[in-house]
C-alpha positions in Angstrom: 34.8 41.2 -21.8 36.0 37.7 -22.6 34.4 34.4 -23.6 34.7 32.8 -20.2 32.9 35.7 -18.5 30.0 35.2 -21.0 29.8 31.5 -20.3 29.9 32.2 -16.5 27.0 34.7 -17.0 24.9 32.1 -18.8 25.5 29.5 -16.2 24.6 31.9 -13.3 21.5 33.1 -15.2 20.2 29.6 -15.3 21.1 28.5 -11.7 20.3 31.8 -10.1 22.7 31.0 -7.3 26.4 32.0 -7.0 27.6 29.0 -4.9 25.9 26.4 -7.2 27.1 28.1 -10.4 30.7 28.4 -9.1 30.7 24.7 -8.2 29.4 23.7 -11.6 32.0 25.9 -13.3 34.8 24.6 -11.0 35.8 28.1 -10.0 35.7 30.0 -6.7 32.6 32.1 -5.8 34.8 35.3 -5.5 36.1 34.6 -9.1 32.6 34.3 -10.4 31.5 37.4 -8.6 34.4 39.3 -10.0 33.6 38.1 -13.5 30.0 39.2 -13.3 31.0 42.6 -11.8 33.5 43.1 -14.6 30.7 42.4 -17.2 28.2 44.8 -15.5 30.9 47.5 -15.2 31.8 47.2 -18.9 28.1 47.1 -20.0 27.1 49.9 -17.7 24.0 48.1 -16.5 23.0 45.6 -13.7 22.5 42.1 -15.0 21.3 40.5 -11.7 19.5 41.6 -8.6 18.9 39.8 -5.3 15.6 38.0 -4.6 15.7 36.5 -1.1 18.7 34.3 -0.8 18.9 33.9 -4.7 19.5 36.2 -7.5 17.5 36.8 -10.7 18.1 38.5 -14.0 17.2 42.1 -14.4 15.3 43.2 -17.5 18.6 44.1 -19.1 20.0 40.8 -18.0 17.1 38.9 -19.7 17.7 40.7 -23.0 21.5 40.1 -22.7 21.0 36.4 -22.0 19.0 35.8 -25.1 21.7 37.4 -27.4 24.6 35.8 -25.5 23.1 32.3 -25.8 22.4 32.8 -29.5 26.0 34.1 -30.1 27.6 31.3 -28.2 25.6 28.7 -30.0 26.7 30.1 -33.4 30.3 30.2 -32.2 30.2 26.7 -30.8 28.7 25.4 -34.0 31.3 27.1 -36.1 34.1 25.7 -33.9 32.7 22.3 -34.1 32.5 22.4 -37.9 36.1 23.6 -38.2 37.3 20.9 -35.9 35.4 18.3 -38.0 36.9 19.8 -41.1 40.4 19.6 -39.7 39.9 16.0 -38.8 38.9 15.0 -42.4 35.2 15.7 -42.3 33.0 18.7 -43.2 31.5 20.1 -46.4 32.7 20.1 -50.0 31.2 22.5 -52.4 31.3 21.2 -56.0 30.3 23.1 -59.2 29.6 20.8 -62.1 28.6 21.1 -65.7 25.1 19.6 -66.2 26.5 17.2 -68.8 28.7 15.8 -66.1 26.0 15.8 -63.4 24.1 12.8 -64.5 26.8 10.2 -64.4 30.5 11.1 -64.0 30.6 13.3 -60.9 27.8 11.5 -58.9 29.6 8.3 -59.7 32.8 9.6 -58.3 31.1 10.9 -55.1 29.3 7.6 -54.7 32.5 5.6 -55.0 34.3 7.9 -52.6 31.6 7.5 -50.0 31.7 3.7 -50.4 35.5 3.8 -49.9 35.2 6.1 -46.8 32.0 4.9 -45.1 33.0 6.4 -41.7 33.7 9.9 -43.0 31.1 12.4 -42.3 31.3 14.6 -45.5 28.4 16.8 -46.9 28.8 17.1 -50.6 27.0 20.1 -52.0 26.5 20.4 -55.8 26.0 23.6 -57.7 25.1 24.0 -61.3 23.1 27.2 -61.3 24.3 28.5 -64.7 26.1 25.5 -66.2 28.8 27.7 -67.7 32.6 27.2 -67.2 33.5 30.9 -66.8 31.0 31.3 -63.9 32.3 28.2 -62.2 35.9 29.5 -62.5 34.8 32.8 -61.0 33.1 30.8 -58.2 36.4 29.1 -57.4 38.2 32.4 -57.3 35.6 33.9 -54.9 35.9 30.7 -52.7 32.2 29.9 -53.4 33.2 26.4 -54.6 36.0 24.1 -53.5 36.1 22.1 -56.7 34.6 22.6 -60.2 34.2 20.0 -62.9 34.1 21.8 -66.2 35.9 22.7 -69.4 39.4 24.2 -69.5 39.9 28.0 -69.9 43.0 29.6 -71.2 44.8 32.4 -69.3 43.8 31.2 -65.9 47.2 30.8 -64.1 45.5 30.6 -60.6 43.5 27.5 -61.6 44.8 23.9 -61.7 43.1 22.0 -64.5 43.3 18.2 -64.0 41.9 16.1 -66.9 39.3 13.6 -65.6 37.2 12.6 -68.7 36.7 13.1 -72.4 33.7 13.3 -74.6 33.4 12.9 -78.4 31.6 15.6 -80.4 28.8 14.3 -82.7 26.3 15.7 -85.1 22.6 15.4 -84.1 19.7 15.9 -86.5 15.9 15.7 -85.8 14.1 12.6 -86.9 13.1 12.9 -90.6 15.9 15.2 -91.5 17.7 14.6 -94.9 20.9 13.6 -93.1 19.1 11.0 -90.9 20.3 8.1 -93.1 24.0 8.9 -92.5 26.0 7.0 -90.0 29.1 9.3 -90.3 29.6 12.7 -91.8 32.2 15.3 -92.8 31.3 18.6 -91.2 31.5 20.4 -94.6 28.4 18.4 -95.6 26.4 20.1 -92.8 27.0 23.6 -94.0 23.9 23.8 -96.3 21.6 23.2 -93.3 20.5 25.6 -90.5 22.4 25.0 -87.2 21.7 25.4 -83.5 24.8 26.9 -81.9 26.4 27.4 -78.5 26.6 31.1 -77.3 30.0 32.7 -77.3 30.1 32.4 -73.5 30.2 28.6 -73.8 33.6 26.9 -73.7 32.4 24.8 -76.7 31.8 27.7 -79.1 35.5 28.4 -80.0 36.2 24.7 -80.4 33.3 24.2 -82.9 34.2 27.4 -84.7 37.7 26.1 -85.2 36.4 22.8 -86.5 34.2 24.6 -89.1 37.1 26.9 -90.0 39.0 23.7 -91.0 36.1 23.0 -93.3 36.6 26.5 -94.8 33.1 27.6 -93.9 30.8 28.6 -91.0 27.2 27.4 -90.4 24.2 29.7 -90.4 22.9 29.6 -86.8 19.1 30.0 -86.3 19.5 30.0 -82.5 22.5 30.3 -80.1 22.0 29.0 -76.6 24.3 28.3 -73.6 23.8 24.7 -72.5 24.2 21.3 -74.2 20.6 20.2 -73.2 19.0 23.3 -74.6 20.8 22.8 -78.0 19.6 19.2 -78.1 16.1 20.3 -77.2 15.9 22.7 -80.1 17.3 20.1 -82.5 14.7 17.6 -81.4 12.0 20.2 -82.0 13.2 20.6 -85.6 14.8 24.0 -85.4 18.1 22.9 -86.9 21.0 20.5 -86.6 23.9 20.8 -84.1 27.4 19.7 -83.1 27.2 18.6 -79.5 29.0 16.4 -76.9 27.9 12.7 -77.1 26.0 12.8 -73.9 23.8 10.0 -72.5 20.7 12.3 -72.7 20.7 12.0 -76.5 19.7 8.4 -76.4 16.3 9.4 -74.9 15.6 12.2 -77.4 14.0 12.1 -80.9 17.3 12.8 -82.7 19.7 10.9 -84.8 23.3 10.8 -83.7 25.9 10.9 -86.5 29.6 10.4 -86.0 31.8 13.2 -87.3 34.7 11.7 -89.2 36.3 15.0 -90.3 37.5 17.0 -88.6 37.5 15.0 -85.4 37.7 16.4 -81.9 37.3 15.1 -78.3 36.1 17.4 -75.6 38.1 17.2 -72.4 36.6 17.7 -69.0 38.7 18.8 -66.0 38.7 18.9 -62.2 39.5 22.5 -61.3 40.8 24.0 -58.1 42.7 27.0 -56.9 46.4 26.7 -56.8 48.5 27.5 -53.8 45.7 28.0 -51.3 44.8 26.1 -48.1 42.1 23.5 -48.5 40.7 21.3 -45.8 41.9 17.7 -45.6 38.6 16.3 -46.8 38.9 18.3 -50.0 42.4 17.3 -50.7 41.5 13.6 -50.0 38.6 13.7 -52.5 40.8 15.4 -55.1 43.4 12.6 -54.8 40.6 10.1 -55.1 39.4 11.7 -58.3 42.9 11.7 -59.7 43.3 8.0 -59.1 39.9 7.2 -60.6 39.9 9.6 -63.6 39.0 7.9 -66.9 41.6 9.9 -68.9 
């Protein structure tokens, strides 16, 4: 059984006439008859039967036609997608930290589309968990083509390209004793309860290291995974927190205080698998991001 024979079968099934089908397929009638006979012999059933001067599908042929048409449609769609991908079009699956999904990454995609108005690319965004380790695993399993997230150590298969940086700040709820401060030493925050990041977060070891430099560790009342969740608990008065200076903070009932000691800037990266084939559209977008990175 081969693909041509299946396409011959579909054409004959719709025209119900060997001569007309052969003309449409640009083959001889004996060649078409041989192809159908080969199919019937391989399947062990009759696909067509005579009805006057024409032919019609048998019950087996009707069932086979439905499956063959569905299979050919899926195959043709897949071939078309791959051909589009090879010509610089197609789909790009991007995983992105939520803190980067409000401005940085949408802005890069918008600017790329403006620069390439005739390219038909479907950008698909994923941020189901918002955790860097899950995004890295998604890259390894080929679920994502590109991830915008933090850097992880001991990941030799991943290329980390810096694209942006973010300052860490202290946030406190309105009315907190530290509200009047414009800047602060982290050591001065130790007497107050903190909201912390979970140990799965890429920020947790960074913040732990900063407090270690202050020769102390805060008492955490809650530990959560995402930036926005930490900020939400602070705004509700459950504690204070060290968080990235994200745009969302300007719209929340919290005070933002600059940390003067010890200082730290959080880096964000575009991450992809090393030494694997990626479609032209993906490579083109990666080069665009490298040229327009803010770092």
